[in-house]
C-alpha positions in Angstrom: 350.2 92.5 107.3 347.1 93.5 109.3 346.9 96.9 107.6 347.3 95.3 104.2 344.5 92.9 104.9 342.3 95.8 106.1 342.9 97.6 102.8 342.1 94.5 100.8 338.9 94.0 102.7 337.9 97.6 102.1 338.5 97.3 98.4 336.5 94.1 98.2 333.6 95.8 100.1 333.6 98.7 97.7 333.5 96.5 94.6 330.7 94.4 96.1 328.5 97.3 97.2 328.8 99.4 94.1 329.6 97.2 91.0 328.3 100.0 88.7 330.0 102.9 90.4 333.6 102.7 89.1 334.9 105.2 86.6 331.6 106.9 85.9 331.5 110.0 83.7 329.0 112.7 84.3 325.4 111.9 83.1 325.3 112.1 79.3 322.7 114.5 77.8 321.0 114.3 74.4 321.1 110.5 74.6 317.5 109.5 74.0 316.5 109.4 70.3 312.9 110.3 70.9 310.9 113.0 72.7 307.2 113.7 73.2 305.3 116.7 71.8 301.6 117.1 71.8 301.1 113.5 73.1 303.0 112.1 70.2 306.6 110.8 69.7 309.0 112.8 67.7 312.6 112.0 66.6 315.1 114.3 68.2 317.3 114.1 65.1 314.8 115.9 62.7 311.5 116.4 64.4 309.7 113.8 62.3 306.9 111.7 63.9 307.9 108.4 65.3 305.1 105.9 65.8 306.4 102.8 67.7 305.1 99.6 66.2 306.8 96.3 66.8 307.0 93.2 69.0 308.0 91.8 72.4 311.1 89.8 71.7 311.1 87.1 74.3 313.0 83.9 75.0 311.8 81.7 77.9 313.8 79.1 79.8 310.8 76.9 80.8 313.0 73.8 81.4 315.2 75.6 83.8 312.3 77.5 85.4 314.3 80.6 84.8 311.5 82.6 83.1 312.7 85.3 80.8 316.1 84.3 79.5 316.6 86.4 76.4 320.1 87.5 77.4 321.2 84.3 79.2 324.6 83.1 78.0 323.1 79.6 77.2 320.1 81.0 75.4 321.2 84.2 73.6 321.5 83.5 69.9 323.1 86.5 68.1 322.5 85.1 64.6 318.8 84.6 65.4 318.6 88.1 66.7 320.1 89.6 63.6 317.7 87.6 61.4 314.8 88.8 63.4 315.9 92.4 63.2 316.4 92.2 59.5 312.9 90.7 59.1 311.2 93.4 61.3 313.1 96.3 59.9 312.6 95.2 56.3 308.8 95.2 56.9 308.8 98.6 58.6 308.7 97.7 62.3 310.8 100.0 64.5 310.6 98.9 68.1 311.1 95.8 70.3 310.4 95.3 74.0 312.6 92.9 76.0 312.8 91.8 79.7 315.9 92.2 81.9 315.8 89.3 84.4 317.9 90.2 87.5 317.2 87.2 89.6 313.9 85.4 88.8 314.2 81.6 88.4 316.8 79.0 88.7 319.2 80.0 86.0 319.8 82.4 83.1 319.5 85.6 85.2 321.7 88.6 85.5 322.8 87.4 89.0 323.6 83.7 89.2 322.5 83.5 92.9 321.3 85.5 95.8 324.9 85.4 97.1 326.5 86.8 93.9 328.3 90.0 94.5 328.2 91.1 90.9 326.1 90.4 87.8 327.2 87.8 85.2 329.3 89.8 82.8 328.2 87.6 79.9 324.6 88.5 80.6 325.3 92.2 80.4 327.5 91.7 77.3 324.6 90.0 75.5 322.2 92.9 76.5 324.7 95.4 75.2 325.1 93.5 72.0 321.4 93.3 71.5 321.0 97.1 71.9 323.8 97.8 69.4 322.4 95.3 66.9 319.0 97.0 67.2 320.5 100.4 66.7 322.3 99.2 63.6 319.1 97.9 62.1 317.1 101.1 62.9 315.1 99.5 65.7 314.6 101.1 69.2 314.4 99.0 72.3 312.1 99.1 75.4 314.1 97.4 78.2 311.6 96.2 80.8 313.0 95.5 84.3 311.5 92.6 86.2 311.4 93.7 89.9 315.0 93.9 91.1 317.4 91.2 92.1 317.4 90.5 95.9 321.0 89.5 95.5 324.4 90.5 96.7 324.6 94.3 96.7 320.8 94.8 96.9 320.0 92.6 99.9 321.3 95.0 102.5 318.5 96.6 104.4 315.7 94.6 103.0 315.0 93.1 106.4 313.8 96.5 107.6 310.0 96.1 107.8 307.2 98.7 107.6 304.3 98.1 109.9 301.3 96.7 108.1 303.2 96.1 104.9 304.2 92.6 103.7 304.8 90.5 100.6 305.0 92.0 97.2 303.7 95.3 98.4 307.1 96.0 100.0 308.5 96.7 96.6 306.3 99.9 96.3 305.7 100.9 99.9 309.0 100.0 101.8 311.8 102.6 101.5 314.5 100.0 101.6 313.1 98.2 98.6 312.6 101.5 96.7 316.2 102.5 97.4 317.5 99.1 96.2 315.5 99.3 93.0 316.9 102.8 92.4 320.5 101.5 92.8 319.8 98.6 90.5 318.5 100.8 87.7 321.5 103.1 88.0 323.9 100.2 88.0 322.5 98.6 84.9 322.7 101.8 83.0 326.3 102.5 84.1 327.3 98.9 83.2 325.9 99.5 79.7 327.5 102.8 79.3 330.9 101.3 80.3 330.6 98.7 77.6 329.5 101.1 74.9 327.8 104.5 75.4 325.9 104.0 72.1 323.8 101.2 73.8 321.8 103.9 75.7 320.9 105.7 72.5 319.2 102.5 71.3 316.6 102.8 74.0 313.1 104.1 73.1 311.9 104.3 76.7 312.7 102.5 80.0 309.9 100.3 81.3 310.7 100.5 85.1 308.8 97.3 86.1 306.5 95.0 84.2 302.8 95.5 84.8 302.9 97.7 88.0 300.4 96.5 90.6 299.7 96.2 94.3 298.5 92.9 95.8 295.2 93.3 97.6 295.6 89.9 99.4 298.6 91.2 101.3 299.0 94.0 103.8 298.1 96.9 103.8 295.4 96.4 101.2 294.1 93.2 102.8 293.3 95.1 106.0 290.0 96.7 106.7 291.2 98.9 109.6 294.5 100.2 111.0 297.0 102.6 109.7 300.1 102.5 107.5 302.9 105.0 107.0 304.2 104.5 103.5 307.5 105.4 101.9 306.3 108.9 101.1 306.0 109.6 104.8 302.2 110.0 104.8 300.0 108.0 107.2 296.8 106.5 105.7 293.7 105.1 107.5 293.1 101.7 105.9 289.4 101.9 106.6 288.9 105.0 104.4 292.1 105.8 102.4 293.1 102.7 100.4 292.3 104.2 97.1 294.3 107.4 98.0 297.1 105.3 99.3 297.3 103.3 96.1 297.2 106.4 93.9 299.7 108.4 95.9 302.2 105.5 96.2 301.9 104.7 92.5 302.9 108.3 91.7 305.6 108.4 94.4 307.2 105.1 93.3 307.3 106.1 89.6 308.8 109.4 90.5 311.6 107.7 92.5 312.4 105.4 89.7 312.3 108.2 87.1 314.7 110.2 89.3 317.2 107.3 89.4 317.2 106.9 85.7 317.4 110.6 84.9 320.3 111.0 87.2 322.2 108.9 84.5 320.2 110.0 81.4 318.5 113.4 81.9 316.4 113.1 78.7 315.3 109.5 79.3 311.7 108.6 78.6 310.1 106.7 81.5 307.5 104.0 80.7 305.0 102.8 83.3 303.2 99.6 82.1 300.1 98.0 83.6 297.3 95.6 82.7 293.7 96.7 82.9 291.4 96.3 85.9 289.1 94.1 83.8 292.0 91.7 83.2 292.0 90.7 86.9 288.2 90.8 87.4 288.0 94.4 88.8 285.5 97.1 87.8 288.1 99.8 88.0 290.0 101.9 90.6 288.8 101.5 94.1 287.8 97.8 93.7 289.8 96.1 96.4 287.7 93.0 96.9 289.5 89.7 97.5 289.4 86.8 95.1 290.2 83.1 95.5 293.0 83.0 92.9 296.1 84.9 94.0 296.8 86.2 90.5 293.4 87.8 90.5 294.3 89.8 93.6 296.5 92.2 91.8 295.5 95.8 91.6 297.2 97.8 88.8 298.5 101.3 89.2 295.8 103.8 88.1 296.6 105.2 84.7 294.9 108.5 85.4 296.8 109.0 88.6 300.1 108.5 86.7 299.2 111.6 84.7 300.6 113.6 87.7 303.7 111.4 87.9 307.1 111.6 86.2 306.2 108.9 83.7 306.3 110.0 80.1 304.7 106.9 78.6 301.5 105.4 80.0 301.7 101.8 78.8 298.5 99.7 78.8 298.4 95.9 78.1 295.3 94.2 76.7 294.5 90.7 75.5 290.9 91.5 74.7 289.3 88.7 72.6 286.5 90.8 71.0 285.1 94.2 70.8 282.9 93.8 73.9 285.9 92.8 76.0 288.0 95.7 74.6 285.2 98.1 75.5 285.1 96.8 79.1 289.0 96.9 79.3 289.0 100.6 78.3 286.1 101.5 80.7 288.0 99.9 83.6 291.0 102.1 83.1 288.9 105.3 82.8 289.9 105.6 79.2 287.8 108.7 78.4 289.1 110.5 81.5 292.7 109.4 80.6 292.4 110.9 77.1 291.0 114.1 78.6 293.8 114.3 81.1 296.4 113.9 78.4 295.3 117.2 76.8 296.8 119.0 79.9 299.9 116.9 79.7 301.3 117.3 76.2 304.6 115.7 77.1 303.0 112.3 77.9 301.8 109.6 75.5 299.9 106.4 75.5 301.1 103.1 74.0 300.1 99.5 74.2 303.3 97.6 75.2 301.5 94.2 75.0 298.6 92.9 73.0 298.0 89.5 71.7 295.6 86.5 71.4 295.3 83.4 73.5 294.7 80.1 71.7 291.8 79.3 74.1 290.0 82.3 72.6 291.1 81.5 69.0 291.9 77.8 68.5 292.4 78.5 64.8 295.2 80.7 63.5 293.3 82.5 60.7 290.6 84.0 62.9 293.3 84.9 65.4 295.2 86.9 62.7 292.0 88.6 61.5 291.2 89.8 65.1 294.8 90.9 65.6 294.6 93.2 62.6 291.3 94.6 63.8 292.5 95.1 67.3 295.7 96.9 66.1 293.5 99.3 64.1 291.1 99.8 67.0 294.0 100.6 69.4 295.3 103.3 67.0 291.9 104.9 67.0 291.6 104.8 70.8 294.5 107.3 71.3 297.3 104.8 71.6 300.3 106.2 69.8 301.9 102.8 69.0 301.8 99.2 70.0 304.0 96.0 70.5 302.6 92.6 69.7 303.1 89.7 72.2 305.3 88.1 70.8 307.5 88.0 67.7 308.4 84.2 67.7 308.1 82.8 71.2 307.1 79.3 70.3 308.1 78.0 73.7 305.0 79.9 75.1 302.4 77.6 73.6 299.3 79.3 75.0 299.4 82.3 72.7 299.8 82.8 69.0 303.0 84.6 68.1 303.6 86.7 65.0 305.5 83.9 63.3 303.1 81.1 64.2 302.3 78.9 61.2 303.6 80.7 58.2 303.8 84.2 59.8 300.2 85.2 59.0 299.9 87.5 62.0 303.2 89.2 61.1 301.8 89.9 57.6 298.5 91.1 59.0 300.3 93.7 61.2 302.3 94.8 58.1 299.1 95.3 56.3 297.7 97.4 59.2 300.8 99.6 59.2 300.7 100.2 55.4 297.0 101.1 55.6 297.6 103.7 58.3 297.2 107.4 57.5 300.3 109.2 56.2 300.8 111.2 59.5 301.0 107.9 61.4 304.0 106.6 59.6 307.1 105.4 61.4 309.0 108.5 60.8 312.3 106.7 60.9 315.6 108.3 59.9 318.7 106.2 59.6 322.2 107.2 60.3 325.4 105.7 59.1 325.4 102.0 59.3 321.6 101.9 59.3 321.0 102.9 63.0 318.4 105.4 64.0 320.0 108.8 64.4 319.2 110.6 67.7 321.2 113.8 66.9 322.1 115.9 63.9 324.1 113.8 61.5 327.4 115.7 62.3 327.4 114.3 65.8 325.2 111.2 65.6 328.0 108.6 65.4 330.6 110.1 67.7 
């Protein structure tokens, strides 16, 4: 009896600590439908240009304080998703960005609680269904991971501290947090593959964390003296090395996440998304001054530093309300230096994963739509090889105009922008059997 109980306990421990490990095949190659050549996206199936243009598809559970709930069992609406995909694809859009909510909020997350040993199967089923539906309609998906769930299998070791590191900066500087995020990324990919390997070929690129940033109001960046030894093993003097610390750890962290994903999908494209320095009241890199509002004390990863990282896609977010603000946005991220650096990195590309308009800036819908059209055109001329509008139809987020607001005037304006683009900036989509985007030669695309 004692031996049997021991065996049972071991089996339970294995299932709790590695819910995504069981029955895993070797990493699949030739999975991703897109590659990058000459700073532009190209379909692997036929070498045609692919310019990502589409939307953030977002459902929010504001009543339950659950935040992003797109795949929550009580929110996910398959018929509504199909209708949205038909609308987007019919107009020529080819990409959507979605949020994977591990454990952020009171309900509707992948993990139901901090004590949950395994994710909610229904949540992962909905995510897989969404990916397959997108594939069927010729749309690629950018899954964006929100942090990682400090739940069940990922809580172990998080109590190990790093001297002079606290709060949200642990995610990027603490080895225990980095290892937990790596496990989480691998487990989600394995869970999707187990449900249907075709889910992975619906992914355009993997956004490893929404709007990467350090927090200057927390250690080590809040300190004016002292030292910190970060996860990369390097010790930095906080009186003189903050900027180097931020740049080095941005590169190191992205490299670690990219390695975890590519251990499962060797040809995966890795997306690193961030807002501009201007968006949080900063002149640019190296500006670590403290502000009264905690949200303004965020310091985004430096886009030019990520040119030496494993990120394939540098993803900038902007909500500029006019030309002057857009100019300052671009200056704050060293835009000219970024474009120059890309010439030496032909297998990297720039996109805008979020752009949109706040109602406080445009109380009327018609002027908002006019500016959206102008902004979309300007972004294409600034070296960004694609964009995703925030959002398609998120009426529950009342502070911003979505593409379907009113009678869909912003949606139509974006269609107009696409159709007026030069021929070499077309979507370059090729459909396989059943309408899905083909990522391989037709003879093997649907195996």
